[in-house]
C-alpha positions in Angstrom: -1.2 -6.9 24.2 -4.2 -7.1 26.6 -4.0 -7.3 30.4 -5.8 -9.9 32.2 -6.3 -7.9 35.0 -8.2 -5.2 33.1 -12.0 -6.1 32.9 -12.5 -3.3 30.2 -9.8 -3.2 28.0 -11.6 -0.4 25.8 -12.4 2.1 28.7 -9.0 1.2 29.9 -7.4 2.7 26.8 -9.9 5.8 26.1 -9.2 6.7 29.6 -4.9 6.3 28.7 -5.9 8.3 25.8 -7.4 11.2 28.0 -4.2 11.1 30.1 -5.1 9.3 33.1 -2.7 7.1 34.9 -2.4 4.0 34.8 -3.5 3.0 37.9 -6.6 5.4 38.2 -7.6 4.1 34.4 -7.3 0.6 35.6 -9.5 1.3 38.7 -12.2 3.0 36.7 -12.1 0.2 33.6 -12.2 -2.3 36.6 -15.6 -0.9 38.7 -18.8 -2.3 37.0 -21.0 0.8 37.7 -18.3 3.6 36.6 -19.7 6.4 34.8 -23.5 5.8 36.1 -25.3 8.4 37.8 -24.9 8.0 41.4 -27.2 7.6 44.5 -31.2 8.0 44.4 -32.3 10.1 47.6 -35.6 11.2 48.2 -36.1 14.8 47.9 -36.0 16.8 51.3 -39.5 17.7 51.3 -40.2 14.1 51.8 -37.6 13.8 54.9 -39.2 14.3 58.4 -38.0 17.3 60.1 -36.1 15.0 62.8 -34.0 13.8 59.8 -33.7 17.3 58.4 -32.4 18.7 61.7 -30.0 15.9 62.1 -28.3 16.5 58.8 -28.2 19.9 59.3 -26.5 18.9 62.9 -23.8 17.1 60.7 -23.4 20.1 58.3 -22.9 22.4 61.1 -25.9 24.7 60.5 -26.5 27.3 63.6 -29.7 28.0 65.1 -31.3 24.8 63.7 -33.2 24.4 67.0 -35.3 27.1 65.9 -36.5 26.5 62.5 -39.0 24.8 60.8 -38.9 22.0 58.2 -39.0 24.7 55.4 -36.3 26.6 57.1 -34.0 23.5 57.5 -34.6 22.8 53.7 -33.7 25.9 52.7 -30.9 26.1 54.9 -29.5 22.7 53.9 -29.8 23.9 50.0 -28.1 27.1 50.5 -25.3 26.0 52.9 
């Protein structure tokens, strides 16, 4: 019996068969872009040094004030 609150009944049933809970299955089935690839962030090479510095600050990279752009990129990718 179809549930009117489920937008994609097929996806819901497939998730239930995989062992997902009813709540999680419903949440995913009702999300329009569920399963699609995420954001389209630009590569670090296209960021300004200031933006790289601020990102490094956010994630807690030490000695960032002494780093050039290439070093910031390396640190962010390997943190």
